[in-house]
VOZA-676169 format. One record per residue (C-alpha): residue number from 1; x negated, y negated, z negated. Coordinates in nm, 3 decimals, always signed. Layout:
BEGIN
seq/c1/c2/c3
NUM/X/Y/Z
...
% end
This chain:
BEGIN
seq/c1/c2/c3
1/+0.000/+0.000/+0.000
2/-0.112/-0.352/+0.077
3/-0.245/-0.498/-0.248
4/-0.193/-0.856/-0.135
5/+0.178/-0.790/-0.091
6/+0.207/-0.598/-0.417
7/+0.026/-0.872/-0.608
8/+0.251/-1.139/-0.460
9/+0.561/-0.937/-0.552
10/+0.440/-0.887/-0.909
11/+0.364/-1.257/-0.953
12/+0.693/-1.364/-0.798
13/+0.898/-1.127/-1.013
14/+0.720/-1.255/-1.323
15/+0.810/-1.609/-1.221
16/+1.176/-1.507/-1.209
17/+1.146/-1.362/-1.559
18/+0.975/-1.676/-1.689
19/+1.246/-1.902/-1.542
20/+1.533/-1.684/-1.677
21/+1.642/-1.609/-1.319
22/+1.572/-1.234/-1.310
23/+1.869/-1.001/-1.261
24/+1.910/-0.625/-1.297
25/+2.238/-0.473/-1.176
26/+2.436/-0.263/-1.418
27/+2.574/+0.071/-1.300
28/+2.948/+0.129/-1.280
29/+3.032/+0.482/-1.393
30/+3.411/+0.473/-1.356
31/+3.663/+0.344/-1.101
32/+3.693/-0.033/-1.072
33/+3.949/-0.170/-1.315
34/+4.012/-0.409/-1.601
35/+3.817/-0.188/-1.843
36/+3.534/+0.019/-1.705
37/+3.237/+0.226/-1.810
38/+2.904/+0.065/-1.721
39/+2.564/+0.188/-1.832
40/+2.741/+0.433/-2.062
41/+2.946/+0.165/-2.239
42/+3.315/+0.074/-2.213
43/+3.355/-0.296/-2.137
44/+3.618/-0.542/-2.018
45/+3.512/-0.615/-1.662
46/+3.526/-0.985/-1.575
47/+3.280/-0.963/-1.284
48/+3.483/-0.779/-1.022
49/+3.640/-0.913/-0.702
50/+3.909/-0.644/-0.726
51/+4.172/-0.919/-0.757
52/+4.482/-0.707/-0.703
53/+4.359/-0.386/-0.863
54/+4.381/-0.199/-0.532
55/+4.034/-0.040/-0.540
56/+4.172/+0.255/-0.736
57/+4.537/+0.241/-0.627
58/+4.689/+0.589/-0.571
59/+4.836/+0.500/-0.230
60/+4.506/+0.357/-0.110
61/+4.314/+0.664/-0.226
62/+4.568/+0.897/-0.066
63/+4.541/+0.717/+0.268
64/+4.163/+0.749/+0.263
65/+4.180/+1.120/+0.178
66/+4.428/+1.193/+0.455
67/+4.216/+1.001/+0.706
68/+3.913/+1.216/+0.627
69/+4.115/+1.527/+0.703
70/+4.239/+1.383/+1.031
71/+3.939/+1.185/+1.157
72/+3.633/+1.314/+0.970
73/+3.396/+1.108/+0.760
74/+3.233/+0.885/+1.024
75/+3.292/+0.715/+1.358
76/+2.959/+0.832/+1.495
77/+2.870/+0.519/+1.692
78/+2.890/+0.142/+1.708
79/+3.227/+0.012/+1.817
80/+3.150/-0.075/+2.181
81/+2.959/+0.246/+2.256
82/+3.228/+0.488/+2.146
83/+3.288/+0.434/+1.776
84/+3.620/+0.254/+1.810
85/+3.890/+0.491/+1.689
86/+4.264/+0.437/+1.723
87/+4.281/+0.368/+1.352
88/+4.035/+0.078/+1.390
89/+4.260/-0.076/+1.654
90/+4.561/-0.023/+1.429
91/+4.389/-0.204/+1.143
92/+4.302/-0.501/+1.363
93/+4.658/-0.523/+1.496
94/+4.796/-0.516/+1.143
95/+4.554/-0.786/+1.030
96/+4.642/-1.009/+1.327
97/+5.009/-0.984/+1.238
98/+4.931/-1.050/+0.871
99/+4.730/-1.362/+0.959
100/+4.973/-1.486/+1.231
101/+4.701/-1.500/+1.496
102/+4.657/-1.346/+1.839
103/+4.368/-1.118/+1.750
104/+4.134/-0.994/+1.479
105/+3.790/-0.835/+1.504
106/+3.668/-0.634/+1.204
107/+3.303/-0.635/+1.094
108/+3.130/-0.412/+0.841
109/+3.129/-0.691/+0.580
110/+3.227/-1.052/+0.530
111/+2.858/-1.146/+0.539
112/+2.810/-0.987/+0.881
113/+3.133/-1.147/+1.005
114/+2.982/-1.489/+0.934
115/+2.640/-1.400/+1.075
116/+2.808/-1.250/+1.381
117/+3.060/-1.523/+1.454
118/+2.886/-1.852/+1.377
119/+2.581/-1.812/+1.607
120/+2.804/-1.673/+1.882
121/+3.035/-1.974/+1.913
122/+2.780/-2.259/+1.914
123/+2.477/-2.351/+2.127
124/+2.188/-2.595/+2.102
125/+2.422/-2.859/+2.248
126/+2.650/-2.834/+1.943
127/+2.654/-2.937/+1.578
128/+2.778/-2.757/+1.266
129/+2.915/-2.974/+0.985
130/+2.924/-2.782/+0.657
131/+3.039/-2.838/+0.299
132/+2.738/-2.853/+0.067
133/+2.877/-2.576/-0.158
134/+2.954/-2.324/+0.116
135/+2.877/-1.957/+0.050
136/+2.534/-1.810/+0.124
137/+2.677/-1.601/+0.409
138/+2.794/-1.920/+0.581
139/+2.456/-2.084/+0.528
140/+2.272/-1.784/+0.671
141/+2.511/-1.763/+0.967
142/+2.453/-2.131/+1.035
143/+2.075/-2.088/+1.015
144/+2.091/-1.811/+1.275
145/+2.258/-2.045/+1.522
146/+2.096/-2.274/+1.777
147/+2.315/-2.568/+1.677
148/+2.207/-2.873/+1.477
149/+2.301/-2.822/+1.113
150/+2.037/-2.944/+0.868
151/+2.126/-3.150/+0.561
152/+1.828/-3.381/+0.613
153/+1.961/-3.458/+0.960
154/+2.295/-3.559/+0.812
155/+2.519/-3.266/+0.900
156/+2.612/-3.143/+0.549
157/+2.893/-3.330/+0.374
158/+2.934/-3.383/+0.001
159/+3.157/-3.125/-0.159
160/+3.518/-3.184/-0.048
161/+3.438/-3.549/+0.030
162/+3.660/-3.634/+0.325
163/+3.520/-3.985/+0.360
164/+3.172/-3.841/+0.403
165/+3.301/-3.579/+0.648
166/+3.461/-3.849/+0.862
167/+3.141/-4.053/+0.858
168/+2.947/-3.749/+0.984
169/+3.206/-3.680/+1.254
170/+3.169/-4.036/+1.382
171/+2.794/-3.976/+1.415
172/+2.842/-3.646/+1.596
173/+3.028/-3.763/+1.904
174/+2.732/-3.701/+2.137
175/+2.740/-3.324/+2.080
176/+2.925/-3.097/+2.318
177/+3.111/-2.912/+2.039
178/+3.157/-3.009/+1.675
179/+3.223/-2.724/+1.433
180/+3.343/-2.792/+1.077
181/+3.302/-2.497/+0.843
182/+3.421/-2.459/+0.485
183/+3.508/-2.202/+0.227
184/+3.881/-2.180/+0.162
185/+3.814/-2.108/-0.205
186/+3.466/-2.187/-0.335
187/+3.326/-1.875/-0.495
188/+3.134/-2.027/-0.787
189/+3.369/-2.308/-0.897
190/+3.707/-2.161/-0.802
191/+3.835/-2.480/-0.638
192/+4.029/-2.499/-0.311
193/+3.911/-2.679/+0.003
194/+4.125/-2.975/+0.119
195/+4.205/-2.788/+0.438
196/+4.491/-3.014/+0.562
197/+4.263/-3.318/+0.552
198/+3.980/-3.125/+0.719
199/+4.212/-3.014/+0.999
200/+4.345/-3.368/+1.050
201/+3.990/-3.504/+1.081
202/+3.898/-3.225/+1.320
203/+4.192/-3.308/+1.542
204/+4.111/-3.680/+1.528
205/+3.748/-3.630/+1.631
206/+3.793/-3.335/+1.867
207/+3.618/-3.082/+1.641
208/+3.715/-2.725/+1.561
209/+3.749/-2.565/+1.219
210/+3.626/-2.238/+1.073
211/+3.742/-2.144/+0.724
212/+3.588/-1.862/+0.519
213/+3.878/-1.716/+0.322
214/+3.683/-1.446/+0.141
215/+3.816/-1.558/-0.199
216/+4.151/-1.681/-0.067
217/+4.244/-1.346/+0.090
218/+4.496/-1.174/-0.135
219/+4.502/-1.481/-0.359
220/+4.655/-1.774/-0.168
221/+4.941/-1.794/+0.080
222/+5.233/-1.567/+0.158
223/+5.146/-1.213/+0.046
224/+4.787/-1.333/+0.008
225/+4.743/-1.429/+0.373
226/+4.495/-1.704/+0.279
227/+4.449/-2.078/+0.279
228/+4.592/-2.136/+0.628
229/+4.915/-1.978/+0.506
230/+4.892/-2.161/+0.172
231/+4.884/-2.499/+0.348
232/+5.113/-2.396/+0.640
233/+4.845/-2.467/+0.898
234/+4.927/-2.182/+1.136
235/+4.785/-2.249/+1.481
236/+4.566/-2.539/+1.366
237/+4.261/-2.351/+1.231
238/+4.053/-2.210/+1.515
239/+3.856/-1.944/+1.328
240/+3.941/-1.770/+1.002
241/+3.715/-1.530/+0.818
242/+3.876/-1.281/+0.584
243/+3.727/-1.020/+0.358
244/+3.835/-0.660/+0.310
245/+3.600/-0.606/+0.016
246/+3.772/-0.812/-0.253
247/+4.151/-0.829/-0.292
248/+4.206/-0.540/-0.051
249/+3.976/-0.328/-0.262
250/+3.772/-0.152/+0.007
251/+3.496/-0.298/+0.228
252/+3.455/-0.511/+0.538
253/+3.525/-0.852/+0.684
254/+3.705/-0.986/+0.987
255/+3.736/-1.283/+1.218
256/+4.089/-1.395/+1.301
257/+4.174/-1.627/+1.588
258/+4.254/-1.626/+1.958
259/+4.235/-1.330/+2.195
260/+3.954/-1.512/+2.380
261/+3.755/-1.544/+2.057
262/+3.781/-1.171/+1.993
263/+3.684/-1.096/+2.353
264/+3.373/-1.316/+2.321
265/+3.267/-1.171/+1.984
266/+3.297/-0.815/+2.116
267/+3.036/-0.914/+2.373
268/+2.817/-1.150/+2.170
269/+2.870/-1.084/+1.799
270/+2.542/-0.911/+1.718
271/+2.641/-0.735/+1.391
272/+2.943/-0.595/+1.573
273/+2.729/-0.487/+1.867
274/+2.463/-0.317/+1.658
275/+2.643/-0.173/+1.352
276/+2.812/+0.164/+1.330
277/+3.189/+0.139/+1.292
278/+3.357/+0.174/+0.954
279/+3.436/+0.530/+0.848
280/+3.800/+0.606/+0.938
281/+3.882/+0.648/+0.568
282/+3.795/+0.281/+0.518
283/+4.032/+0.169/+0.792
284/+4.312/+0.390/+0.661
285/+4.264/+0.268/+0.305
286/+4.278/-0.091/+0.425
287/+4.603/-0.033/+0.613
288/+4.751/+0.112/+0.295
289/+4.628/-0.187/+0.095
290/+4.791/-0.420/+0.347
291/+5.117/-0.227/+0.308
292/+5.107/-0.289/-0.067
293/+5.023/-0.659/-0.028
294/+5.307/-0.714/+0.218
295/+5.572/-0.517/+0.032
296/+5.492/-0.528/-0.339
297/+5.463/-0.877/-0.494
298/+5.381/-0.743/-0.842
299/+4.998/-0.726/-0.808
300/+4.969/-1.085/-0.683
301/+5.219/-1.208/-0.944
302/+5.020/-1.032/-1.214
303/+4.694/-1.177/-1.083
304/+4.824/-1.532/-1.111
305/+4.994/-1.472/-1.445
306/+4.668/-1.341/-1.590
307/+4.468/-1.623/-1.432
308/+4.689/-1.898/-1.571
309/+4.691/-1.738/-1.914
310/+4.313/-1.686/-1.919
311/+4.240/-2.046/-1.815
312/+4.473/-2.184/-2.078
313/+4.325/-1.962/-2.347
314/+3.974/-2.079/-2.266
315/+4.069/-2.446/-2.236
316/+4.266/-2.440/-2.561
317/+3.947/-2.321/-2.733
318/+3.743/-2.601/-2.580
319/+3.561/-2.408/-2.306
320/+3.488/-2.601/-1.985
321/+3.638/-2.415/-1.685
322/+3.500/-2.671/-1.438
323/+3.827/-2.761/-1.267
324/+3.895/-2.414/-1.129
325/+4.222/-2.382/-0.936
326/+4.211/-2.009/-0.865
327/+4.140/-1.683/-1.051
328/+3.767/-1.756/-1.028
329/+3.714/-1.911/-1.372
330/+3.365/-2.039/-1.453
331/+3.272/-2.121/-1.812
332/+3.011/-2.396/-1.798
333/+2.686/-2.338/-1.986
334/+2.419/-2.554/-1.818
335/+2.080/-2.400/-1.887
336/+1.970/-2.080/-1.715
337/+1.816/-1.930/-2.030
338/+2.127/-2.005/-2.234
339/+2.357/-1.854/-1.971
340/+2.150/-1.535/-1.951
341/+2.154/-1.513/-2.330
342/+2.530/-1.561/-2.337
343/+2.579/-1.286/-2.078
344/+2.382/-1.041/-2.293
345/+2.568/-1.139/-2.610
346/+2.904/-1.096/-2.437
347/+2.790/-0.754/-2.320
348/+2.706/-0.664/-2.679
349/+3.062/-0.771/-2.768
350/+3.211/-0.545/-2.498
351/+3.266/-0.797/-2.216
352/+3.087/-0.785/-1.881
353/+3.085/-1.141/-1.746
354/+2.795/-1.240/-1.525
355/+2.572/-1.541/-1.575
356/+2.548/-1.734/-1.248
357/+2.216/-1.914/-1.222
358/+1.990/-2.077/-0.962
359/+1.970/-2.033/-0.665
360/+2.335/-1.924/-0.653
361/+2.418/-2.257/-0.820
362/+2.202/-2.564/-0.875
363/+1.936/-2.576/-1.144
364/+2.087/-2.675/-1.477
365/+2.438/-2.583/-1.362
366/+2.449/-2.225/-1.487
367/+2.779/-2.078/-1.592
368/+2.945/-1.755/-1.694
369/+3.179/-1.666/-1.410
370/+3.491/-1.478/-1.519
371/+3.728/-1.306/-1.279
372/+4.070/-1.216/-1.423
373/+4.261/-0.971/-1.207
374/+4.589/-0.785/-1.180
375/+4.415/-0.490/-1.347
376/+4.368/-0.673/-1.678
377/+4.617/-0.628/-1.960
378/+4.718/-0.891/-2.212
379/+4.507/-0.701/-2.465
380/+4.204/-0.728/-2.235
381/+4.243/-1.105/-2.221
382/+4.293/-1.140/-2.594
383/+3.991/-0.923/-2.673
384/+3.776/-1.109/-2.421
385/+3.865/-1.448/-2.569
386/+3.771/-1.327/-2.918
387/+3.435/-1.216/-2.778
388/+3.374/-1.555/-2.616
389/+3.453/-1.731/-2.943
390/+3.225/-1.503/-3.146
391/+2.938/-1.558/-2.903
392/+2.986/-1.933/-2.906
393/+2.986/-1.933/-3.287
394/+2.664/-1.732/-3.293
395/+2.493/-1.960/-3.040
396/+2.591/-2.273/-3.228
397/+2.424/-2.162/-3.552
% end
């Protein structure tokens, strides 16, 4: 092994330790749920994206099992070579209907959907205008493109600042295409993008809009159809990204939009072109999850009931939830070392709630991110609040 590389890795890892930025993943030893077994310990799980509790739903598991019997365990090829099965087409048709768009193209993850779509729809003649708090997958997708996009060049707008966005749009008139991209729900703060205002500015300045609805899928809109549904903007958002890995409880991502967009991405979306298709069990499980979302309002109602209760409980006890508007509920800490310490102390109290530190958020803006879901019981919430209070009392001594 190259000793120069190994030495650099050792030094860099030590730097992470010294700055309280080092992370080690815990191991889940039970199905995803409100209470789980991790590293041999039962804990209340507040760090899961399983918003609707569908990851272990009996109907979803049954659909996956039946698909294995019918289709086998793998597609055997990338989609365009011969890996597209009828069940993949069925999933995309169902998603298009769910999102009220012409077409949907499914990718292996939300991350690859961004990295496949963004570079494919812009050229060096174009500009991408991005919210400063957009998700890492958006940032990486933007970096892979040939378009102008850099903050230092003036193409990143202050978080949700529509005046700043308009100023940038005025300065971008010389570009052939102007693409505005935003999260629908911001994954670290839990706030919602002002999508109606963004769309109005896009229409005024002849730009087009892409919204990443990873954390709005299953959370906002009719049956969880996302932020475009939430704001009744059907037909006015050009590109929508959705995730299949969070509220739907399985894995994958998709791009929703026009039939022409899908046609182009099939030919130029590199992760689609060079990734083996989802196992058929994944597609079948997702169709079952969609059935539940469209026909059973109880999981989404429970999600929001738990979220409102959890926020109020925290706020009543003086915790700062940072203006969250969605189930994503950060508890502000500030320092990286303090946040990491709080995470460990919560774990000792039987609560798994992750410390979010730099570079995921800015230096000095660390928080404990909590994720209430439909899978949590009232007892889970009550017990978790008691743990937060005990930890705070210990830290304040």
